[in-house]
C-alpha positions as CSV (number, residue, x, y, z in Angstrom):
1,M,0.0,0.0,0.0
2,R,1.1,3.5,-0.6
3,A,0.2,6.4,1.8
4,I,-2.1,9.0,0.4
5,W,-1.7,11.5,3.2
6,S,0.5,12.1,6.3
7,G,0.0,14.3,9.3
8,A,-1.0,13.8,12.9
9,V,-4.0,12.9,15.1
10,T,-4.5,15.5,17.8
11,F,-6.6,15.1,21.0
12,G,-6.0,17.6,23.7
13,L,-2.3,18.4,23.5
14,V,-1.4,14.8,22.4
15,N,0.0,14.6,18.9
16,V,0.2,11.3,17.1
17,P,2.0,11.4,13.7
18,V,0.3,9.0,11.3
19,K,0.0,8.0,7.6
20,L,-3.3,7.5,5.8
21,Y,-4.0,4.5,3.5
22,S,-7.1,3.6,1.6
23,A,-8.7,0.7,3.4
24,T,-10.7,-0.6,0.5
25,E,-10.3,-1.2,-3.2
26,S,-12.6,-2.0,-6.1
27,H,-12.4,-5.5,-7.6
28,D,-14.4,-4.7,-10.7
29,V,-12.7,-5.6,-14.0
30,P,-11.8,-2.2,-15.7
31,L,-13.5,-2.0,-19.1
32,H,-13.4,0.7,-21.8
33,Q,-15.0,1.3,-25.1
34,V,-13.3,0.3,-28.4
35,H,-14.1,0.2,-32.1
36,D,-15.5,-3.3,-32.8
37,A,-13.8,-3.5,-36.2
38,D,-10.2,-3.0,-35.1
39,G,-10.2,-2.7,-31.2
40,G,-9.1,1.0,-31.3
41,R,-9.9,3.0,-28.2
42,I,-12.8,5.4,-28.5
43,R,-11.8,8.9,-27.4
44,Y,-14.2,11.7,-26.5
45,E,-13.6,15.3,-27.8
46,R,-14.8,18.4,-26.0
47,H,-17.1,20.5,-28.1
48,C,-18.9,23.8,-27.2
49,E,-22.7,23.5,-27.5
50,K,-22.9,27.1,-28.8
51,D,-20.4,27.3,-31.6
52,G,-19.7,23.6,-32.1
53,K,-15.9,24.1,-31.9
54,K,-13.5,21.6,-30.3
55,I,-12.3,23.3,-27.1
56,P,-8.7,22.7,-25.8
57,Y,-8.6,21.8,-22.1
58,E,-6.8,25.0,-21.1
59,H,-9.9,27.0,-22.1
60,I,-12.4,24.9,-20.1
61,V,-13.5,26.2,-16.8
62,R,-16.2,25.2,-14.2
63,A,-19.6,26.7,-13.8
64,Y,-22.8,26.4,-11.8
65,D,-26.1,26.2,-13.6
66,D,-29.3,26.8,-11.6
67,G,-31.5,26.0,-14.5
68,A,-32.0,29.7,-15.5
69,H,-28.5,31.1,-15.3
70,T,-24.9,29.8,-15.7
71,V,-22.3,31.2,-13.3
72,V,-18.8,30.8,-14.7
73,L,-16.1,30.2,-12.1
74,T,-12.6,30.8,-13.3
75,D,-9.4,29.4,-11.7
76,D,-8.8,32.9,-10.3
77,D,-12.2,32.8,-8.7
78,L,-11.6,29.4,-7.1
79,K,-8.2,30.6,-5.8
80,T,-10.0,33.1,-3.6
81,L,-11.6,30.3,-1.6
82,P,-9.7,29.1,1.5
83,A,-8.0,25.9,0.5
84,E,-7.5,23.5,3.4
85,R,-4.0,22.1,3.7
86,S,-4.0,21.3,7.4
87,R,-1.9,18.3,8.5
88,E,-4.0,17.5,11.5
89,I,-6.8,15.1,12.2
90,E,-8.4,17.0,15.0
91,V,-10.6,15.2,17.6
92,V,-13.5,17.5,18.4
93,E,-15.4,15.1,20.6
94,F,-15.8,11.5,21.8
95,V,-19.3,10.1,21.3
96,P,-21.0,6.8,22.1
97,R,-20.5,4.4,19.2
98,E,-24.2,3.8,18.7
99,Q,-24.8,7.5,18.0
100,V,-23.0,7.4,14.6
101,D,-25.4,6.0,12.1
102,P,-23.8,3.8,9.4
103,I,-25.7,5.7,6.7
104,R,-23.3,8.6,7.3
105,F,-20.1,6.5,6.6
106,G,-18.1,7.3,3.5
107,S,-14.6,6.2,2.5
108,T,-12.5,4.2,5.0
109,Y,-8.8,4.7,5.7
110,F,-6.2,2.9,7.8
111,L,-4.0,4.9,10.1
112,E,-0.4,3.8,10.5
113,P,1.7,5.3,13.4
114,S,5.3,6.3,13.0
115,D,7.9,4.5,15.1
116,K,8.0,7.3,17.6
117,S,4.2,7.6,18.0
118,A,3.3,3.9,18.4
119,K,2.7,4.3,22.2
120,A,0.5,7.3,21.9
121,Y,-1.3,5.5,19.0
122,V,-2.0,2.5,21.2
123,L,-3.1,4.7,24.1
124,L,-5.7,6.4,21.9
125,R,-6.8,3.0,20.5
126,E,-7.2,1.5,24.0
127,A,-9.0,4.6,25.3
128,L,-11.6,4.4,22.5
129,E,-12.0,0.6,23.1
130,S,-12.3,0.8,26.9
131,T,-14.8,3.7,26.8
132,E,-16.8,2.3,23.9
133,R,-16.5,5.7,22.2
134,T,-15.9,6.9,18.7
135,A,-13.9,10.1,18.0
136,I,-15.5,12.7,15.8
137,V,-12.7,14.4,13.9
138,K,-12.2,17.2,11.3
139,F,-9.4,16.8,8.7
140,A,-8.4,18.2,5.3
141,L,-8.0,15.9,2.3
142,R,-7.5,17.0,-1.3
143,Q,-7.9,20.7,-0.2
144,R,-11.4,20.1,1.4
145,T,-12.4,20.1,5.0
146,R,-14.0,16.8,5.9
147,L,-15.8,15.3,8.9
148,G,-14.8,11.8,10.0
149,A,-15.1,9.1,12.7
150,L,-12.0,7.6,14.2
151,R,-12.6,4.1,15.6
152,V,-11.0,0.8,16.3
153,H,-10.7,-2.0,13.8
154,G,-8.7,-5.0,15.3
155,D,-5.4,-3.6,16.3
156,T,-5.7,-0.6,14.0
157,L,-7.3,2.8,14.1
158,V,-9.4,3.5,11.1
159,L,-10.8,6.8,9.9
160,Q,-14.1,6.8,8.2
161,G,-15.3,9.9,6.3
162,L,-18.7,11.1,7.4
163,L,-21.3,12.8,5.3
164,W,-22.3,16.3,6.4
165,D,-25.7,16.5,7.9
166,D,-27.3,18.1,4.8
167,E,-25.9,15.4,2.6
168,V,-28.2,12.7,4.2
169,R,-31.7,12.6,2.7
170,E,-34.9,12.2,4.7
171,A,-36.9,9.1,3.8
172,S,-40.6,9.8,3.5
173,F,-42.7,7.2,1.7
174,P,-46.5,7.5,1.6
175,A,-46.9,3.7,1.6
176,L,-45.5,3.6,5.2
177,E,-48.1,6.0,6.5
178,N,-50.8,3.4,6.7
179,P,-49.1,0.0,6.1
180,G,-51.7,-2.0,8.1
181,D,-51.2,-3.8,11.4
182,V,-48.8,-6.8,11.6
183,T,-50.5,-9.6,13.5
184,K,-48.7,-11.7,16.2
185,K,-49.1,-14.8,14.0
186,E,-47.4,-13.1,11.1
187,L,-44.6,-11.8,13.3
188,D,-44.0,-15.3,14.9
189,L,-43.8,-16.8,11.4
190,A,-41.3,-14.1,10.3
191,K,-39.2,-14.9,13.3
192,V,-39.2,-18.6,12.3
193,V,-37.9,-17.6,8.9
194,V,-35.2,-15.4,10.5
195,A,-34.1,-18.3,12.8
196,S,-33.8,-20.6,9.9
197,L,-31.2,-18.3,8.3
198,E,-29.3,-17.3,11.4
199,G,-25.5,-17.5,11.2
200,D,-22.2,-15.6,11.9
201,F,-21.1,-13.2,9.1
202,D,-18.1,-14.5,7.2
203,P,-17.3,-12.0,4.4
204,S,-15.0,-14.5,2.6
205,A,-18.0,-16.8,2.0
206,Y,-19.5,-14.3,-0.5
207,V,-18.1,-13.9,-4.0
208,D,-19.1,-11.5,-6.8
209,E,-20.1,-14.1,-9.3
210,Y,-20.5,-11.6,-12.2
211,Q,-16.9,-10.4,-11.8
212,A,-15.6,-13.9,-11.4
213,Q,-17.2,-15.1,-14.6
214,L,-16.1,-11.9,-16.4
215,R,-12.5,-12.6,-15.5
216,E,-12.9,-16.2,-16.7
217,L,-14.2,-14.9,-20.0
218,I,-11.2,-12.5,-20.3
219,D,-8.8,-15.2,-19.4
220,A,-10.3,-17.5,-22.1
221,K,-9.8,-14.7,-24.7
222,L,-6.2,-14.1,-23.5
223,E,-5.4,-17.8,-24.0
224,R,-6.6,-17.5,-27.6
225,G,-4.1,-14.6,-28.1
226,D,-6.7,-11.8,-28.0
227,A,-4.6,-9.7,-25.5
228,V,-4.9,-6.0,-24.6
229,A,-2.2,-4.3,-22.5
230,S,-3.0,-1.3,-20.2
231,E,-1.0,1.0,-18.0
232,R,-2.1,2.3,-14.6
233,P,-0.3,5.3,-13.1
234,E,0.6,4.9,-9.4
235,A,-0.6,7.4,-6.9
236,E,2.0,9.5,-5.3
237,G,2.3,9.6,-1.5
238,E,2.5,12.7,0.5
239,E,5.0,13.5,3.1
240,G,4.7,15.4,6.4
241,G,4.0,14.9,10.1
242,G,4.2,16.5,13.5
243,E,6.3,16.6,16.6
244,V,5.7,14.0,19.4
245,L,5.3,15.7,22.8
246,D,6.1,13.7,26.0
247,L,2.9,11.6,26.3
248,M,2.3,12.0,30.1
249,E,3.1,15.7,30.0
250,A,0.7,16.2,27.0
251,L,-2.1,14.4,28.8
252,R,-1.6,16.4,32.0
253,R,-1.6,19.7,30.2
254,S,-4.7,18.6,28.3
255,V,-6.6,17.9,31.5
256,A,-5.3,21.1,33.2
257,K,-6.4,23.2,30.2
258,K,-9.9,21.7,30.3
259,R,-10.2,22.3,34.0
260,S,-8.9,25.9,33.6
261,S,-11.5,26.5,30.9
262,G,-14.2,25.2,33.3
263,D,-13.0,27.5,36.1
264,D,-13.1,30.5,33.8
265,D,-16.6,29.7,32.8
266,G,-17.6,29.4,36.4
267,E,-16.0,32.8,37.2
268,K,-17.9,34.5,34.4
269,K,-21.2,33.0,35.4
270,S,-20.8,34.1,39.1
271,A,-19.4,37.5,38.3
272,G,-22.9,39.2,38.7
273,G,-23.4,37.5,42.0
274,R,-20.1,38.9,43.4
275,K,-21.0,42.4,42.4
276,K,-24.1,42.2,44.6
277,A,-22.2,40.9,47.6
278,S,-22.6,42.6,51.0
279,A,-20.0,45.0,52.4
280,S,-19.1,42.5,55.2
281,S,-18.3,39.8,52.6
282,S,-16.0,42.3,50.8
283,D,-13.8,42.6,54.0
284,K,-12.8,38.9,53.7
285,P,-9.5,38.3,51.9
286,A,-10.0,37.4,48.3
287,R,-9.4,33.7,47.4
288,K,-6.2,33.4,45.3
289,R,-6.9,31.9,41.9
290,K,-5.1,28.8,40.9
291,T,-2.8,29.1,37.9
292,S,-2.0,26.2,35.7
């Protein structure tokens, strides 16, 4: 595997340098279009709908069409937007596992620790496992800010992209408004059917038969000498990372910072009450504030 991103997971003041790897890959046989007479590749040319001319790539820009108007966005326009190049996977909160609905999951990535950050990596992994929590994180990938869920997969931490809230559709189907009552007899019979198909999930027991047969078909053609060669460019990895702080010191400072923040909030909330205190109470020596 080749790393597609490198940076650091941060929670509190703890910094865990990691590399990011795609955790999944497609097994579909790649197919393309060719001329049936001679096997030549079919290429698509870019033509303008207005003047019919073939347009070179350097003169093609992006645009938004709302149905009535087309808003052209040049490269200079897009450069005014804040590109995200952060090298941090920032933990923003730890939530109960069951609160993250699988419908929100996107791409999955493995996180590999550096040699120097292995202990902090294991600490975060065991903290998530023992508390049965998932870390909600923000990170930047391909110049876009993304939301993610950091969780445990065996001995590894995995990062799963999460859809933003407005990207998940609401399901509303009229047929479910008055579906009719399910009788106890029907439910009992359904449970019998479920029980007859109970088992433990073994992913290796399931095979994509269409892809398997497609590969057999291709192999048969290759044996007859009908061969096609193709080249696949390899993705380039990214370098980077962060410093590793002393683990115990970083944890202590994180807790102290959180407590200090709580004390400040308490001081602000009680400020009005202190202003209304009696004269006798003002004669008492002021309590010295703790400093962290």
